[in-house]
C-alpha positions as CSV (number, residue, x, y, z in Angstrom):
1,M,88.0,-91.1,94.9
2,L,85.9,-92.5,97.7
3,L,87.2,-89.9,100.1
4,V,86.4,-87.1,97.6
5,A,82.9,-88.5,97.2
6,A,82.4,-88.6,100.9
7,V,83.6,-85.0,101.3
8,I,81.2,-83.8,98.6
9,L,78.3,-85.7,100.1
10,I,78.9,-84.3,103.6
11,V,79.0,-80.7,102.2
12,V,75.7,-81.3,100.3
13,L,74.1,-82.9,103.4
14,I,75.1,-79.9,105.5
15,A,73.7,-77.5,102.8
16,V,70.4,-79.4,102.5
17,F,69.6,-80.4,106.0
18,G,71.7,-78.1,108.2
19,G,72.6,-79.0,111.7
20,K,71.5,-78.5,115.3
21,G,74.3,-76.0,115.7
22,G,74.1,-76.1,119.5
23,E,71.4,-74.4,121.6
24,S,68.2,-72.8,120.2
25,Q,68.2,-69.2,119.2
26,T,66.9,-66.5,121.6
27,Q,63.8,-64.4,120.6
28,E,66.1,-61.5,119.8
29,D,68.0,-63.7,117.3
30,R,64.9,-64.7,115.4
31,Q,64.8,-63.4,111.9
32,T,62.0,-61.4,110.2
33,A,61.0,-60.4,106.7
34,T,58.9,-57.8,105.1
35,V,56.0,-58.3,102.7
36,E,57.2,-56.4,99.5
37,R,56.1,-56.0,96.0
38,R,58.5,-57.6,93.5
39,T,58.7,-58.8,90.0
40,L,59.0,-62.6,90.2
41,A,59.9,-64.9,87.5
42,E,59.7,-68.7,87.6
43,S,62.5,-70.1,85.5
44,V,64.5,-73.2,84.6
45,S,68.3,-72.7,84.9
46,A,70.7,-74.3,82.5
47,T,74.1,-73.9,80.9
48,G,74.7,-74.1,77.2
49,T,77.1,-73.3,74.4
50,F,77.1,-70.4,71.9
51,Q,77.1,-71.4,68.3
52,A,76.5,-69.6,65.0
53,S,72.9,-69.4,63.9
54,D,74.0,-70.7,60.4
55,D,77.0,-72.5,59.2
56,V,78.0,-73.7,55.8
57,S,80.7,-76.1,54.6
58,I,82.1,-74.9,51.3
59,S,83.4,-77.1,48.5
60,A,83.6,-76.8,44.7
61,D,82.0,-78.9,41.9
62,I,85.2,-79.4,40.1
63,M,87.9,-82.1,40.1
64,N,91.5,-82.5,39.0
65,T,92.7,-79.0,39.2
66,T,94.9,-76.7,41.3
67,V,94.3,-73.8,43.6
68,Q,95.4,-70.6,41.9
69,E,94.8,-68.2,44.8
70,V,93.2,-68.0,48.2
71,R,91.8,-64.7,49.2
72,V,90.8,-65.2,52.9
73,S,92.3,-66.4,56.1
74,V,90.8,-68.1,59.2
75,G,89.1,-65.4,61.3
76,D,88.2,-63.2,58.3
77,T,84.7,-61.8,58.1
78,V,83.1,-62.2,54.6
79,A,79.9,-61.2,53.0
80,A,77.7,-63.4,50.9
81,G,79.3,-63.6,47.4
82,D,82.8,-62.7,48.5
83,V,85.5,-64.9,46.8
84,I,87.1,-67.5,49.0
85,C,89.5,-68.9,46.5
86,V,90.0,-69.4,42.7
87,L,90.8,-72.7,41.0
88,D,92.6,-73.2,37.7
89,T,90.4,-73.7,34.7
90,T,92.9,-73.8,31.8
91,D,92.0,-77.4,30.7
92,L,88.3,-76.6,31.0
93,Q,88.5,-73.5,28.9
94,E,90.3,-75.4,26.1
95,S,87.6,-78.2,26.1
96,L,84.9,-75.6,26.1
97,A,86.3,-73.9,23.0
98,D,86.5,-77.2,21.1
99,V,82.9,-78.1,21.9
100,Q,81.6,-74.6,21.0
101,E,83.3,-74.8,17.6
102,S,81.7,-78.2,17.0
103,L,78.3,-76.9,18.0
104,A,78.6,-74.0,15.5
105,D,79.1,-76.4,12.6
106,T,76.1,-78.4,13.7
107,E,73.9,-75.3,14.1
108,S,74.8,-74.1,10.6
109,Q,73.5,-77.4,9.0
110,T,70.5,-77.3,11.3
111,N,69.6,-73.8,10.1
112,R,69.6,-74.8,6.5
113,T,67.3,-77.7,7.2
114,V,65.0,-75.6,9.3
115,D,64.8,-72.9,6.6
116,S,63.6,-75.4,4.0
117,A,61.0,-76.8,6.4
118,R,59.9,-73.3,7.2
119,R,59.3,-72.4,3.5
120,N,57.1,-75.5,3.1
121,L,55.2,-74.6,6.2
122,E,54.6,-71.0,4.9
123,Q,53.2,-72.4,1.6
124,A,50.9,-74.8,3.4
125,Q,49.6,-71.9,5.5
126,K,48.9,-69.9,2.3
127,D,47.0,-72.9,0.8
128,R,45.0,-73.3,3.9
129,D,43.9,-69.6,4.0
130,E,42.8,-69.7,0.3
131,A,40.8,-72.9,0.9
132,L,39.0,-71.4,3.9
133,A,38.3,-68.2,1.9
134,S,36.4,-70.2,-0.8
135,V,34.0,-71.8,1.8
136,D,32.7,-68.8,3.6
137,P,30.9,-66.9,0.7
138,D,28.6,-69.9,0.0
139,I,27.7,-70.2,3.6
140,S,27.1,-66.5,3.9
141,D,24.7,-66.5,0.8
142,A,22.9,-69.5,2.2
143,Y,22.4,-67.8,5.5
144,N,21.1,-64.6,3.8
145,D,18.6,-66.7,1.8
146,W,17.4,-68.4,5.0
147,Q,17.0,-65.0,6.7
148,E,15.0,-63.5,3.7
149,A,12.7,-66.6,3.6
150,A,12.2,-66.3,7.4
151,A,11.3,-62.6,7.0
152,R,8.8,-63.4,4.2
153,Y,7.2,-66.2,6.3
154,Q,6.9,-63.8,9.3
155,D,5.3,-61.2,7.1
156,L,2.7,-63.6,5.7
157,Q,2.0,-65.0,9.2
158,N,1.3,-61.5,10.4
159,Q,-1.1,-60.9,7.4
160,Y,-2.8,-64.2,8.0
161,N,-3.3,-63.4,11.7
162,A,-4.8,-60.0,10.7
163,A,-7.2,-61.7,8.2
164,V,-8.4,-64.2,10.7
165,A,-9.1,-61.4,13.2
166,Q,-11.1,-59.5,10.6
167,R,-13.1,-62.6,9.7
168,D,-13.8,-63.3,13.4
169,Q,-15.1,-59.7,13.8
170,I,-17.6,-60.2,11.0
171,T,-18.7,-63.4,12.5
172,A,-19.1,-61.8,15.9
173,A,-21.2,-59.0,14.4
174,N,-23.5,-61.7,12.9
175,G,-24.3,-63.1,16.3
176,G,-21.4,-65.5,16.4
177,A,-22.4,-67.6,13.4
178,A,-20.6,-67.9,10.0
179,D,-22.8,-66.5,7.2
180,V,-21.4,-67.6,3.8
181,T,-24.1,-65.5,2.1
182,N,-22.6,-62.4,3.6
183,S,-20.2,-60.9,1.0
184,A,-18.0,-59.3,3.6
185,Y,-17.6,-62.6,5.5
186,W,-17.0,-64.5,2.2
187,Q,-14.2,-62.1,1.1
188,A,-12.6,-62.3,4.6
189,Q,-12.6,-66.1,4.5
190,Q,-11.1,-66.1,1.0
191,Q,-8.3,-63.8,2.2
192,V,-7.6,-66.1,5.2
193,T,-7.4,-69.1,2.9
194,S,-5.1,-67.4,0.4
195,L,-2.7,-66.1,3.1
196,E,-2.7,-69.5,4.7
197,T,-1.5,-71.1,1.4
198,Q,1.1,-68.5,0.9
199,M,2.3,-68.7,4.5
200,N,2.7,-72.5,4.3
201,T,4.6,-72.1,1.0
202,A,6.9,-69.5,2.7
203,K,7.4,-71.8,5.6
204,S,8.5,-74.6,3.4
205,T,10.9,-72.3,1.6
206,M,12.3,-71.0,4.9
207,E,12.8,-74.5,6.2
208,L,14.5,-75.6,3.0
209,N,16.8,-72.6,3.1
210,Q,17.5,-73.3,6.8
211,R,18.4,-76.9,6.1
212,N,20.6,-75.8,3.1
213,Y,22.4,-73.4,5.4
214,Q,22.8,-75.9,8.1
215,E,24.2,-78.5,5.7
216,L,26.7,-75.9,4.3
217,A,27.6,-74.9,7.8
218,D,28.2,-78.5,8.9
219,S,30.1,-79.1,5.7
220,R,32.2,-76.0,6.4
221,E,33.4,-77.4,9.7
222,E,34.3,-80.6,8.1
223,T,36.0,-78.9,5.2
224,I,37.8,-76.6,7.7
225,Q,38.9,-79.6,9.7
226,Q,40.2,-81.3,6.5
227,I,42.1,-78.1,5.5
228,N,43.5,-77.8,9.0
229,D,44.5,-81.4,9.1
230,T,46.4,-81.0,5.9
231,Y,48.1,-77.9,7.4
232,Q,48.8,-79.6,10.7
233,N,50.5,-82.5,8.9
234,Q,52.9,-79.9,7.4
235,V,53.4,-78.4,10.9
236,D,54.2,-81.8,12.3
237,T,56.7,-82.4,9.5
238,Y,58.3,-79.0,10.3
239,N,58.5,-79.8,14.0
240,T,60.0,-83.2,13.4
241,T,62.6,-81.7,11.1
242,I,63.6,-79.2,13.8
243,E,63.6,-81.9,16.5
244,N,65.7,-84.3,14.5
245,S,68.1,-81.6,13.4
246,S,68.7,-80.4,16.9
247,T,69.4,-83.7,18.6
248,A,73.2,-83.6,18.1
249,G,73.2,-79.9,19.1
250,D,71.4,-80.7,22.4
251,A,74.2,-83.1,23.4
252,Q,76.8,-80.5,22.6
253,R,74.9,-77.8,24.5
254,D,74.6,-80.1,27.5
255,Q,78.4,-80.6,27.4
256,I,79.0,-76.9,27.1
257,Q,76.7,-76.2,30.1
258,E,78.5,-78.8,32.2
259,L,81.9,-77.3,31.3
260,Q,80.6,-73.8,32.0
261,D,79.2,-74.8,35.4
262,Q,82.6,-76.2,36.3
263,I,84.4,-73.1,35.2
264,D,81.9,-71.0,37.2
265,A,82.4,-73.3,40.2
266,A,86.2,-72.6,40.1
267,V,85.5,-69.1,41.6
268,V,84.5,-70.3,45.1
269,T,82.4,-67.7,46.9
270,A,80.8,-67.5,50.4
271,P,77.1,-68.5,50.3
272,I,76.4,-66.6,53.5
273,S,77.9,-63.7,55.4
274,G,79.9,-64.7,58.4
275,L,83.3,-65.7,59.9
276,I,85.8,-68.0,58.2
277,T,86.3,-70.7,60.9
278,S,88.3,-73.2,58.9
279,L,90.4,-73.1,55.7
280,N,91.8,-76.3,54.2
281,V,93.5,-75.2,51.0
282,E,96.5,-73.1,50.0
283,A,97.7,-71.6,46.7
284,G,99.3,-74.4,44.6
285,D,97.4,-77.3,46.2
286,D,95.9,-80.0,44.0
287,Y,92.1,-80.0,44.4
288,N,90.0,-83.1,43.8
289,G,86.9,-82.3,45.8
290,G,86.4,-82.0,49.5
291,L,86.0,-79.2,52.1
292,I,87.6,-75.9,51.2
293,A,86.4,-73.7,54.0
294,A,83.7,-73.3,56.6
295,V,81.7,-70.1,57.2
296,E,79.6,-69.4,60.3
297,N,77.2,-66.5,60.6
298,V,78.1,-64.8,63.8
299,D,75.6,-61.9,63.3
300,T,73.1,-64.0,65.1
301,F,74.0,-66.5,67.8
302,E,72.2,-69.5,69.1
303,V,72.6,-71.3,72.4
304,T,72.1,-75.1,72.7
305,T,71.5,-76.6,76.1
306,E,70.4,-79.9,77.6
307,I,67.2,-79.8,79.7
308,D,66.5,-82.6,82.2
309,E,63.4,-84.8,81.5
310,Y,61.8,-83.4,84.7
311,D,61.8,-79.9,83.3
312,I,61.5,-80.4,79.6
313,N,57.7,-80.3,79.5
314,K,57.8,-76.8,81.1
315,I,59.7,-75.5,78.1
316,Q,57.8,-74.2,75.2
317,I,58.8,-72.5,71.9
318,G,58.6,-68.8,72.2
319,Q,59.5,-68.5,75.8
320,E,62.0,-65.8,76.7
321,A,65.4,-66.5,78.3
322,V,67.9,-64.4,80.1
323,I,71.5,-65.2,79.1
324,R,74.7,-64.4,80.8
325,T,78.4,-65.2,80.1
326,N,81.6,-65.0,81.9
327,A,82.9,-62.8,79.1
328,T,80.1,-60.2,79.4
329,G,79.9,-60.1,83.2
330,D,76.6,-58.8,84.5
331,L,75.3,-58.0,81.1
332,E,72.0,-59.8,80.5
333,L,71.2,-60.9,77.0
334,S,67.7,-61.6,75.7
335,G,66.9,-64.9,74.0
336,T,63.9,-66.9,72.7
337,V,63.4,-70.6,72.7
338,T,63.2,-71.6,69.0
339,A,63.5,-75.4,69.0
340,I,62.9,-78.4,71.4
341,A,64.2,-81.8,70.4
342,P,61.4,-84.4,70.2
343,K,63.9,-87.1,71.2
344,A,66.2,-87.5,74.2
345,S,69.8,-86.7,73.3
346,G,71.6,-88.2,76.3
347,S,71.7,-88.8,80.0
348,S,72.7,-86.5,82.8
349,S,75.0,-87.9,85.5
350,I,74.6,-87.2,89.2
351,L,77.0,-84.3,89.2
352,D,76.2,-83.0,85.7
353,S,76.0,-79.2,86.3
354,G,75.2,-78.6,82.6
355,S,72.2,-80.8,82.5
356,G,69.9,-77.8,82.3
357,S,67.7,-79.1,85.1
358,S,66.5,-76.7,87.8
359,D,67.2,-79.3,90.5
360,I,70.2,-78.4,92.6
361,F,71.4,-81.9,93.0
362,S,70.0,-85.2,91.5
363,M,71.4,-87.6,94.1
364,D,68.7,-90.0,95.4
365,F,68.9,-89.5,99.2
366,S,65.9,-91.8,99.7
367,S,68.1,-94.8,98.7
368,M,70.5,-93.9,101.5
369,M,68.0,-93.0,104.2
370,G,64.9,-94.9,103.5
371,S,62.0,-92.6,102.8
372,S,63.2,-89.7,104.9
373,Y,64.2,-87.6,101.9
374,S,63.7,-87.7,98.1
375,N,64.0,-84.9,95.6
376,G,62.0,-86.9,93.0
377,S,64.9,-87.7,90.7
378,S,67.2,-90.6,90.1
379,G,70.7,-90.7,88.7
380,G,71.0,-90.8,84.9
381,N,68.0,-88.8,83.8
382,V,67.7,-88.3,80.1
383,T,68.1,-84.8,78.6
384,Y,66.6,-83.0,75.6
385,T,68.4,-80.5,73.4
386,V,66.8,-77.0,73.4
387,T,67.9,-74.2,71.1
388,I,67.6,-70.5,72.1
389,V,68.3,-67.7,69.6
390,V,70.1,-64.7,71.1
391,N,68.1,-61.5,70.4
392,T,70.6,-59.0,71.9
393,P,73.5,-58.0,69.6
394,C,76.8,-58.3,71.4
395,D,80.2,-58.1,69.7
396,Q,81.8,-59.8,72.8
397,L,80.3,-63.2,72.0
398,K,82.3,-65.9,70.4
399,I,81.5,-69.4,69.2
400,G,81.9,-72.0,71.9
401,M,81.5,-69.7,74.9
402,T,79.5,-71.0,77.8
403,A,76.1,-69.5,78.4
404,K,74.3,-69.3,81.7
405,L,70.6,-69.5,81.0
406,S,67.4,-68.7,82.8
407,I,64.4,-69.8,80.7
408,I,61.4,-67.8,81.9
409,L,58.4,-70.0,82.5
410,Q,56.1,-67.3,83.8
411,Q,56.5,-63.8,85.3
412,G,54.5,-61.5,87.5
413,E,55.0,-57.8,87.9
414,N,54.5,-56.0,91.2
415,V,53.3,-59.0,93.2
416,L,53.3,-59.3,97.0
417,S,56.0,-61.7,98.1
418,V,58.1,-63.0,101.0
419,P,61.2,-65.1,101.2
420,F,60.5,-68.9,101.1
421,D,61.7,-69.2,104.7
422,A,58.8,-67.0,105.9
423,L,56.2,-69.3,104.4
424,Q,54.8,-71.9,106.9
425,Q,52.6,-74.9,106.3
426,A,49.8,-76.0,108.6
427,D,48.9,-79.6,109.4
428,D,46.1,-79.6,106.9
429,G,48.6,-78.6,104.1
430,S,47.5,-75.0,103.9
431,Y,50.0,-72.1,104.0
432,Y,50.2,-69.1,106.3
433,I,52.6,-66.4,107.3
434,E,53.1,-65.3,110.9
435,E,52.6,-61.5,111.2
436,I,54.4,-59.7,114.1
437,T,51.7,-57.7,115.7
438,S,53.8,-56.3,118.6
439,V,57.1,-56.6,120.5
440,N,57.1,-57.0,124.2
441,E,59.5,-55.3,126.6
442,D,61.4,-58.5,127.1
443,G,62.0,-58.8,123.4
444,T,59.4,-61.4,122.8
445,T,56.9,-60.9,120.0
446,E,53.2,-61.3,119.5
447,T,52.2,-62.8,116.2
448,K,49.1,-63.7,114.3
449,Q,48.7,-66.3,111.5
450,I,47.6,-64.9,108.2
451,P,46.3,-67.6,105.7
452,V,47.7,-67.3,102.3
453,T,47.8,-69.1,99.0
454,T,51.0,-69.2,96.9
455,G,51.6,-68.1,93.4
456,L,54.7,-67.5,91.4
457,E,58.0,-68.8,92.8
458,S,61.6,-67.6,92.1
459,D,64.8,-68.9,93.5
460,Y,64.4,-67.0,96.8
461,Y,60.9,-65.5,96.9
462,V,57.3,-66.8,96.7
463,E,54.1,-64.8,95.8
464,I,51.5,-64.8,98.5
465,I,47.9,-64.0,98.1
466,G,45.3,-63.4,100.8
467,D,42.7,-60.9,101.9
468,D,44.7,-59.9,105.0
469,V,48.1,-59.6,103.3
470,K,49.4,-56.1,103.2
471,E,52.5,-54.5,101.7
472,G,55.1,-53.7,104.4
473,M,53.8,-56.3,106.8
474,E,56.6,-57.7,109.0
475,V,56.5,-61.4,109.3
476,L,58.4,-64.0,111.3
477,I,60.9,-66.4,109.8
478,P,60.5,-69.5,111.9
479,E,63.6,-71.4,113.3
480,A,64.7,-74.5,111.4
481,E,63.5,-77.6,113.0
482,G,66.1,-79.8,114.7
483,G,66.6,-83.5,114.4
484,N,68.3,-83.6,111.0
485,S,71.8,-82.5,111.9
486,L,74.8,-84.1,110.2
487,E,75.5,-86.1,113.3
488,D,72.0,-87.5,113.3
489,L,72.3,-88.5,109.7
490,I,75.6,-90.2,110.2
491,S,74.5,-92.0,113.3
492,S,71.3,-93.2,111.6
493,G,73.4,-95.8,109.7
494,G,72.0,-97.2,106.5
495,A,73.9,-96.2,103.3
496,M,75.9,-93.6,105.3
497,E,77.8,-96.3,107.2
498,G,81.4,-96.6,106.0
499,I,82.0,-93.0,105.0
């Protein structure tokens, strides 16, 4: 095992650091690249497993029976409601018939009791209506008397007001002073006095009739309440009779419903459409509960994957994903992130290719070579389960297949980009590309540094942004710096000693 680990580590070191490889390249051997417009997508790569979007374990709510027939086999496709199997219900049917006969006898006696209570209730309702009918005429008459007295009072009040006005006119014509010797004034004053007396009498009559009506109206409500209370007592008696008579019937009806539910449950159907992935019964088997079959909906697939803790915060619900499988070759399926586990589900080992992390390798080189190299990760990172629904229908997919995922974090259309190797960094941390402005006769090149800022990054290309950046521009890919060859790493000692 130590030898295998050493070989793997050497291969990785060669891939990561490269070697001196002998003498430096000539100018003619130096590589170039062209600034081109591309669609770049920053993504997190992972592997996962296809599973059905919905799965149901089927059992029956019935015990102590046998399996009469099974209508499906593993691998069959069923629709929701299709029959999976049928269980024997002979004993249940016999019990149901006995209870139904008993209930019929109970209901017959109950009906006779209820009929008697209903007749008593109908008589009470008739008595109530007659009692209410005898109250209303008196109240109506009292109301009419009140209204007539009110009209009489209003008429006298109008006459009184007219007489007062006439008297006041005579007084005004006499200079504003009352003249009792004036016959016209005297007659007007007598008229006012007479009407005032009549008006007061009419007012008293009106008020008396109003009080009489009010008393009768108040008495009506009380009388109606008493009549209704008497009727309600009979209603309560009727309801109690029905409730008491139906108690035994309720228990029997509950028993019948329970038996009927068990009989209905004996025809076991698929609750969802899908594929029969397991079947645990055969015709003639005793059944006392437990799993009968499992159905998985393969019309829509989901992919579950594990994403490393360093990448999980980049993943959001709704992000698109590109999915490939070995079974479908180059076909790209579309997916959408639908769920992100809030809690870590496990740990990824150093060589866990299925961790979902976008890191190529999670070995901690800084522990072996001091601070000369570190990819920011340490062995045993925790992972989080992410679920992706597959949007592209594909009849070649099967449960359990391995999915190769690229979860798109962000994407840019038609952006200027160069290979990563063409991007250079100045001492102050800024970036630039080296444009080839001319080629000399001896094959050497003249170059000019073009300052750029970086944007989207894919696996091989990086977006570059700058005022002087032009499409089609030829740029230099600098030679890899020496000093990190495999021989140098081995001879540096430290954790590498002993390999």
